[in-house]
C-alpha positions as CSV (number, residue, x, y, z in Angstrom):
1,M,-6.7,-4.6,-6.0
2,V,-3.2,-5.5,-6.7
3,L,-1.1,-2.6,-8.2
4,K,1.4,-3.4,-10.8
5,G,4.7,-2.1,-11.2
6,S,4.4,-0.7,-14.7
7,S,1.3,1.4,-13.6
8,L,3.0,2.8,-10.5
9,R,6.0,3.8,-12.7
10,K,3.5,6.0,-15.0
11,M,2.5,7.9,-11.8
12,D,4.4,11.0,-10.8
13,D,6.1,11.3,-7.4
14,E,3.0,13.3,-5.6
15,E,0.6,10.7,-6.9
16,L,2.8,7.9,-5.5
17,M,3.2,9.6,-2.3
18,E,-0.5,10.0,-1.8
19,K,-1.0,6.2,-2.9
20,L,1.4,5.4,-0.1
21,R,-0.5,7.2,2.5
22,E,-3.8,5.7,1.4
23,L,-2.2,2.2,1.7
24,R,-0.9,3.0,5.0
25,R,-4.3,4.0,6.5
26,E,-5.9,0.8,4.7
27,L,-3.2,-1.3,6.6
28,L,-4.1,0.5,9.8
29,R,-7.6,0.0,9.5
30,L,-7.3,-3.8,8.6
31,R,-4.8,-4.4,11.7
32,A,-7.3,-2.5,13.9
33,L,-10.2,-4.8,12.7
34,S,-7.9,-7.7,13.2
35,K,-7.1,-6.9,16.9
36,R,-11.0,-6.5,17.7
37,G,-11.4,-9.8,15.9
38,T,-14.0,-8.4,13.4
39,I,-11.8,-8.5,10.2
40,G,-14.1,-11.4,8.7
41,K,-13.7,-11.5,4.7
42,E,-10.9,-8.9,4.8
43,A,-8.5,-11.0,6.5
44,G,-6.4,-11.9,3.3
45,L,-6.1,-8.1,2.2
46,V,-3.4,-7.5,4.9
47,K,-0.9,-9.4,2.8
48,Y,-1.8,-7.7,-0.4
49,V,-1.8,-4.3,1.0
50,R,1.5,-5.0,2.6
51,R,2.9,-6.0,-0.9
52,D,1.4,-2.8,-2.6
53,I,3.1,-0.7,-0.1
54,A,6.5,-2.4,-0.7
55,R,5.8,-2.0,-4.6
56,V,5.1,1.8,-4.0
57,L,8.3,2.1,-1.8
58,T,10.4,0.2,-4.4
59,V,9.5,2.7,-7.2
60,L,10.0,5.8,-5.1
61,R,13.5,4.4,-4.0
62,E,14.3,3.7,-7.8
63,R,13.6,7.5,-8.2
64,G,16.0,8.4,-5.5
65,M,13.2,9.6,-3.2
66,K,12.9,8.7,0.6
67,P,9.3,8.5,1.5
């Protein structure tokens, strides 16, 4: 699921930090699957997860927070 900037801006700081942790765990899982060669249909998700992480970080930096 692709996150929208407008929905991220409605979240409070704690929710954004939790979303960031969740996305980083997902990226780690996908990279592990990729290394094992068992990623299958989820291969394209890596790109979207990385972009979602960037969106969350952008909103946090707009608010002056350092993750």
